[in-house]
C-alpha positions in Angstrom: -111.0 113.9 -120.5 -107.9 111.7 -120.7 -105.3 112.8 -123.3 -103.7 110.3 -125.6 -100.5 110.4 -123.6 -102.4 109.6 -120.4 -104.2 106.7 -122.0 -100.9 105.3 -123.3 -99.3 105.5 -119.9 -97.5 108.9 -120.2 -99.2 110.3 -117.1 -101.0 113.6 -116.6 -98.5 116.5 -116.5 -100.6 118.5 -114.1 -100.1 115.8 -111.5 -96.4 115.2 -112.3 -93.7 116.4 -110.0 -91.6 117.7 -112.9 -94.3 119.9 -114.5 -94.0 123.6 -114.1 -95.6 126.8 -115.4 -93.1 129.2 -117.0 -93.1 133.0 -117.3 -92.5 132.6 -121.1 -95.8 133.5 -122.8 -94.7 131.6 -126.0 -93.8 128.5 -124.0 -95.9 128.5 -120.9 -95.5 124.8 -119.8 -92.3 123.0 -118.9 -90.8 119.7 -117.8 -87.9 119.9 -115.3 -87.0 116.3 -115.9 -86.4 116.7 -119.6 -85.4 120.4 -119.4 -87.7 122.0 -122.0 -90.6 124.5 -122.3 -93.5 124.1 -124.8 -96.8 125.5 -125.8 -98.2 122.0 -125.5 -98.4 119.9 -122.4 -94.9 118.3 -122.1 -96.4 114.8 -122.3 -98.1 115.8 -125.6 -94.8 117.3 -126.9 -92.9 114.1 -126.0 -95.5 111.9 -127.7 -95.5 114.1 -130.8 -91.7 114.3 -131.0 -90.8 110.6 -130.3 -94.0 108.7 -130.8 -93.6 107.3 -127.3 -95.4 108.3 -124.1 -93.4 110.1 -121.4 -91.4 107.7 -119.4 -90.3 110.1 -116.7 -93.7 110.8 -115.1 -93.7 110.7 -111.3 -96.7 111.5 -109.3 -96.5 114.5 -106.9 -96.4 113.9 -103.2 -99.4 115.5 -101.6 -99.8 116.4 -97.9 -102.5 114.4 -96.3 -105.8 116.2 -95.9 -106.7 117.2 -92.3 -109.4 115.0 -90.7 -112.6 116.7 -89.8 -112.8 114.7 -86.6 -109.4 115.9 -85.4 -109.4 118.3 -82.5 -108.7 122.0 -83.3 -105.3 123.2 -82.3 -105.2 125.0 -79.0 -105.6 128.7 -79.1 -102.4 130.6 -78.4 -102.5 133.5 -76.0 -100.9 136.7 -77.4 -97.4 137.2 -76.3 -96.6 140.2 -74.1 -95.0 143.1 -76.0 -91.2 143.1 -75.8 -89.8 145.3 -73.0 -88.6 148.6 -74.1 -84.8 148.9 -74.2 -84.9 152.7 -74.5 -82.3 154.3 -72.4 -80.3 151.0 -72.1 -77.7 150.5 -74.7 -76.2 147.1 -74.0 -73.1 147.7 -76.1 -72.1 150.7 -73.9 -72.9 149.1 -70.6 
């Protein structure tokens, strides 16, 4: 399942922090680091254009998964409704 760019050290665009999906149907994939959009995955486009793997790949930071043994957060009691300010206009008081 590895692409040629991944095997050559170019990284997997789907896990790169610079990869993004565009609204352009003709160029649906983009690279923010290099500033282009493409039909191909950006790493494939770079490899095809330069013959070199992408050198700007940076892995995305992922939030740690919650632990199943962690205690559930305490339930919050509903807040009382705000008191009605009808009849009291503070700016005219």
